[in-house]
N, C-alpha and C positions, 0 to 999 in steps of 0.2 A: 412176572417171574419173581419169586421170593428170594431173599438172600440165602436162605438155607438150601434152596434148590440149586444155586450156583455151585455149591460144594460137590454136587453129584456129577457135574460135567467134567470131562477130561479131554485133554488134547495130547495125542501121542502117548497116552498112558499117564499123563501128569495132570493133577487137579488144576482147574482154572484158578481156584481160590480156596484157601483153607483159613477161615476166620480165626480159629484158635492160634494157629501158627503165626498168622499175620499180626494178631494182637500181641503175641509174645515177642515178636521181632520189634514192633513199635515201642513196647514198654522198655525193653532192654536198650534199644537205641536211644530212647529219651534219657535213660539213666546215664548212659555213656556220654552223650552230648552235653548233658547238664554239668557233669563234673569236669570234663575236659575244657569246656568253655570257661568255667570259673578259674581253672589253673592257668590256661593259656591266655585268655583275654583279660581277666581281672587281676591275676597275680603277676604273670610274666609281662604282659603288654603295659600295665600301669607303671612298671619300673623301667623297661627297656625301649618302649615305643618302636618296636620293629614289626611293621605291618606284614612284610613279606614272610617273616618267620611264622606269624600267627596263621596266615593263609596256608602255608605249606604244612604246618603241623596239624591243623584241623583236617585238611584233606587226607593226610596220611592216617590220622586216627580213624576217620570214617571208613577209608578203604580197608584198613586192617580189621576193623570191627566187622564189616560186611563179609570179608573173606573168611574170617574165623567162624562167624555165625553160620554162614551158608555151608561151610565144610565141616561143621561140628559133628554131623551125623557120621562122617567118615572117621574111623578110629585112628586119628592122627594127633589128637589134642596136644599132649605135652611135647612130643617131638616136633610137631608143626609150629608150636609157639616158640620153642627154642631155635628152630630153623629161621624164623623171621628175625630174631635178634642177631643171628649170625649173618644173614643177608645185609641187614642195615649196618652192622659193624664193618662189613667189607666196603659198603657204599661210603661210609664215613671216611675211609682211608683212600678212596679212589676219586673223591670229589674235592671241591674247594674246601680249605680248612675251615672248620666250624668251631667256635669257642666251646669249651667244655660245658659251660652253663647251658647254652642252647641245645647241645647234644643231650644233656641230662633231661631237659624238658621234653625233647623228642622221645626219649625212651620212656618217660613217664606217660606220655600220650599213648604210646604203643602198649604199655603195660595195662592202662585203663581199658583200652580197646579189647585186649586179649582176655582180661578178667571178666568183663561184661559179656563178651561174646561166647566164651567157652564154659562159663559156670553153668552146670547142668541143673536138673530138677532136684538134685540132692542138696543144693545150696539154696537156702531160703532168701527171700528178697531182703530181709533184715540184715543177714550176713553180707550180702552183696553190697548193700548201701553202706554198711559199716566199713567194709574194705575200701570202698571209694573215698569215704570220708577220712579214713586214716591217711591215705595217700595225699589227699587234698590239704588236710590240716598240717601234715608234716611238711609239705612243700611251702605252705604259707609261713609257718613258724621259722623254718630254716632260712627262707628267703628274706624274712624281715629281721633276721639276726637276733632273735630273742635269746639264743643260747650262746652267742659270742659277739664280740665287738664288730663294728662296721669297719673292717680293715681290708684294704686292697693293695695289690702289688702292681707296680708299673715299671717298665724299663725306659730309661731316659739317657740321652747323651749329655755329658757335663763337661764344660770347657775350663772351669777353674781347677786345673789339675793339681795345683799346690795344696788344695784343701782335702785331697784324698789321703794325705799322709795321716797315719794313726794319731799323731799328737794334735791334728787339726779336726778331729772327728766332730767335736761339739760345734765348731764353726761351720763345718759342712752341713750339719743338720739344721742349724739356724739359717744358713743361706738358702737351703732347699725350702724351708718353711716360708721364708719371706718371698721367694720367687714363684712358688707354686700356689701358695695360699692354702695348702693342705697341712694337716697336723702330722708331719712326717715323724714316724717312730723309729725307723731304722733305714740305713742305706748300706748296701753291699756292693762291692766292686765286681762287675762281671768281666770287664776287659779294659785294657789301657792301650791307647794308641799314641806313642811318643812322636810319631811323624807329624801329627797336627795338634798335639797336646790336648787330647780329649780322653774322656773315660766313659765307659758305659756302666751305669749304675742301676741296680734294682732297688727301688724304694718301697717301703711298706708305710702306708699312710691311712689315716682315718678320714672318711669323707663326711662332712657335717650333716647332710640330709640323707645319707645312706643310699643314694642313687648310684648305680654302677655307671660311672662315666668312663671307666677304663675298658672300653669294648675292644681295644686293639688286641689285648691278649686274653681277655675273659677270665682272668685269674682272680681268685679271692681266697684270702687265708682262712 
């Protein structure tokens, strides 16, 4: 039995195999997987070392890609894509809090899946690859802080309450630099507890090697 003859067989009115469509699926899936792996594995993971997030995001990307690709013949395309974003936005608020940066990577993975799955025959492969490269390179350049300084925000509890007075601001910054080892640029008072003489401060600092160690709040200026 030749490969061409396989395309003639059907089961309940559905072809057993269509090599043209199968090749189209594999090519688009390879494009999707190539770019999402670079973004999630080599850009995100190299900085944040979060294996669970890499695992989850890759599976979500693959699932979204296959759903969109297999349903692309149904005239849902734009509405279906926006519906996916709405669903994941709801999930984001109904589950454990996820830092903004991780959520951004998740949405990037979804965007890549949707773009690669729903781009029709009117979109050339050159345009498709260019769109993927724009997303990938933008993520890389922004993540590596080529457009702004490596500055982070962290909330801390501070017990030297006498230093939070406006006239002692320079001493406060110097003390924070000495005790944290960070190049603290600014400190703002979030709250003061006079019962135990402590204050909650938000500090803006530069991290020397640019790695995001402040995963508690996931904020970056």
